[in-house]
N, C-alpha and C positions, 0 to 999 in steps of 0.2 A: 681055475676049478674055484670055487668058494671055498676060504682059507680063516677057518678057526684061530683064533686065539685073541693074548687079553695083556694088555698095555698100562703101564701100573703110573706110567715116567710121563711129565708133560709134553705137549704137545705142538707138531702145532696145531695151527686151533680150522674145526671144522672147517667154517664156511672157509675156507684157506685151500680146502686136500679134495672138497667137496667137487669132480666134473664135470661139468659146465657141457661138457662134444664127448657123444662118441667117436669109440674110433675113428668112422667111415665122418664128423667134417660134422655131426646129428647130433642138437642140442636136448639131450639131458632131460630128464624129467625127476619130479623130486621129491620129494615129502617126511613128514616126522612125526614121532608115534609119541606118544607121553604114556612113559609107562608108571602110572603110577603107585606110589607104594614101594615099590623098590631095592627102596634104600630102606625099608624097615623088616627086612626082608633079613632072616638063618643063612648063611651062607648053603644050603644044603638049598632050602628055600628056592635060592637066586642063581644054582649050577640050573637043578627045574626049570627055570622058566627059560635059559640061555642058548638051557636042551629045545627048547621046547623051538624057540625061535630063527635055531638053525636048521632045523632040521624045515623048513616052511622057507629057510630062507635059500638052505639049499638049491627047492627043487625051484627055485628061478638061479639059480647061479647066468645062465646062463646070458638075465636080463640086466644083472644086479650091475653095474658099475659100481656102488661103495652099501654097506651096509654098516656097520656105526653106535653097539651100544654107549649112548652117555648116562653111565651107575650116576656121577654126578649132580646131574641137572634133570636125571631120574626119563630119556627123553632114545630114540633110537631113530634113529638117518638114514634115507634110504631111500641112493642114486639109479636109479635106470632106465635101461632104451626105452627111447616116446616109440611107445604101441600102443595106443587106445585102448583105454581099460587095463589094462597092463600093474600101473595103479593103485588103480582103483581094484581092484584082483590082491593083486599080491596085501598091500591092508585090508584085504576084508578077513585073510589069511592066516597074520595074523589074528587081530583082532579071535574069532574062531579057537584059534588055539592060540591066547596068552589075555581071555580079556580080559584083565587090565590096562589091557596096549589100546590105547585112543587115539584114532584122527585129531594131529591139533595144525595143525598146518597142512596144501599140495604143491605143487607149484609142474601140472599134469599139461604135455603138450600137447 
């Protein structure tokens, strides 16, 4: 189940928390998207972006291992189960619903 939450306190760095394997031991895939200009948005506009992201991500909840927005760095990091074309599909849907989201890094298995 995809949980919607906001954390404000310092946490363990994301690169240390991102799952590298699925529960079945398969190598996970991941990608990073930059969310251009999200820092400059007002609270209402940010919430609209987050709601759109949530709607897209919950569609893929069974395949996503981790999805996290870092507003300080303007990035969205998604780690998912390895399935051909899945990362591209998710990134495309995110970009379709949040046009300022651009794919900047990927590791598709």
